C-alpha positions as CSV (number, residue, x, y, z in Angstrom):
1,M,39.0,-81.6,-89.5
2,A,41.8,-79.0,-89.7
3,L,41.2,-75.4,-90.3
4,N,44.2,-73.9,-92.6
5,K,46.0,-70.7,-91.2
6,N,45.5,-68.3,-93.9
7,G,44.5,-64.6,-94.2
8,W,40.7,-65.3,-94.5
9,S,40.3,-67.2,-91.4
10,L,42.3,-64.5,-89.4
11,F,40.1,-62.0,-91.0
12,L,37.0,-63.7,-90.0
13,L,38.1,-64.4,-86.4
14,L,39.1,-60.5,-86.1
15,L,35.8,-59.8,-87.5
16,A,34.1,-62.0,-85.0
17,G,36.0,-60.7,-82.1
18,I,35.1,-57.0,-83.1
19,V,31.4,-57.7,-83.4
20,V,31.2,-60.0,-80.0
21,G,33.3,-57.5,-78.1
22,G,31.3,-54.6,-79.2
23,F,27.9,-56.3,-78.4
24,L,29.4,-57.2,-74.9
25,G,30.7,-53.7,-74.3
26,Y,27.2,-52.7,-75.3
27,L,25.6,-54.9,-72.8
28,A,27.9,-54.0,-70.1
29,Q,27.2,-50.3,-70.3
30,N,24.5,-50.4,-67.9
31,V,26.3,-52.6,-65.2
32,S,28.2,-50.4,-63.0
33,W,31.3,-52.4,-62.4
34,L,31.6,-53.5,-65.9
35,S,30.6,-49.9,-67.7
36,W,34.6,-49.4,-68.3
37,L,34.3,-52.1,-71.1
38,N,32.2,-49.6,-73.2
39,Y,34.7,-46.9,-73.0
40,G,36.0,-46.0,-76.6
41,Q,36.2,-43.8,-79.5
42,T,34.4,-43.4,-82.7
43,F,36.1,-42.8,-86.2
44,G,34.5,-42.0,-89.5
45,L,32.5,-39.8,-91.5
46,T,30.2,-37.5,-89.3
47,T,28.0,-36.8,-92.5
48,P,27.5,-39.0,-95.4
49,V,29.1,-38.1,-98.8
50,E,26.6,-38.1,-101.6
51,L,27.4,-38.7,-105.3
52,N,24.8,-37.6,-107.6
53,I,25.3,-39.0,-111.2
54,G,21.9,-38.1,-112.7
55,V,19.8,-41.4,-112.6
56,M,21.0,-42.1,-109.2
57,I,22.4,-40.9,-106.0
58,I,25.1,-42.9,-104.3
59,T,25.7,-42.4,-100.4
60,F,28.9,-43.1,-98.9
61,G,29.2,-43.4,-95.1
62,L,31.5,-45.2,-92.7
63,T,31.8,-45.3,-89.0
64,I,33.9,-47.6,-86.8
65,N,33.3,-47.7,-83.2
66,F,36.0,-49.3,-81.1
67,N,35.8,-49.8,-77.1
68,I,37.6,-51.6,-74.7
69,A,35.5,-55.0,-75.0
70,S,36.0,-55.1,-78.9
71,I,39.9,-54.4,-78.1
72,L,39.7,-57.6,-75.9
73,G,37.8,-59.5,-78.5
74,I,40.4,-58.7,-81.1
75,V,43.4,-60.0,-78.8
76,I,41.2,-63.2,-78.1
77,A,40.7,-63.9,-81.8
78,I,44.3,-63.5,-82.2
79,F,45.1,-65.9,-79.4
80,V,42.6,-68.3,-80.7
81,Y,44.2,-68.0,-84.4
82,R,47.5,-68.9,-83.0
83,K,46.3,-72.0,-81.1
84,L,44.5,-73.3,-84.3
């Protein structure tokens, strides 16, 4: 069963690479010789933005945490996508 090369498969592979890489970076933070995998940067809103429309309050917030392990996950996901 062949997987078609389209944008959705690339998106899902990239998302999986980011999540798995971030998780592995989190696990490696306490291992002395792998702690460099958790080095990274956080982007996003520091405080959530609230929209009060009377009957409900909608809260918007987004934080993205990139580390070296998640970047490696992205590279591996692109490599897997090209091999499909």
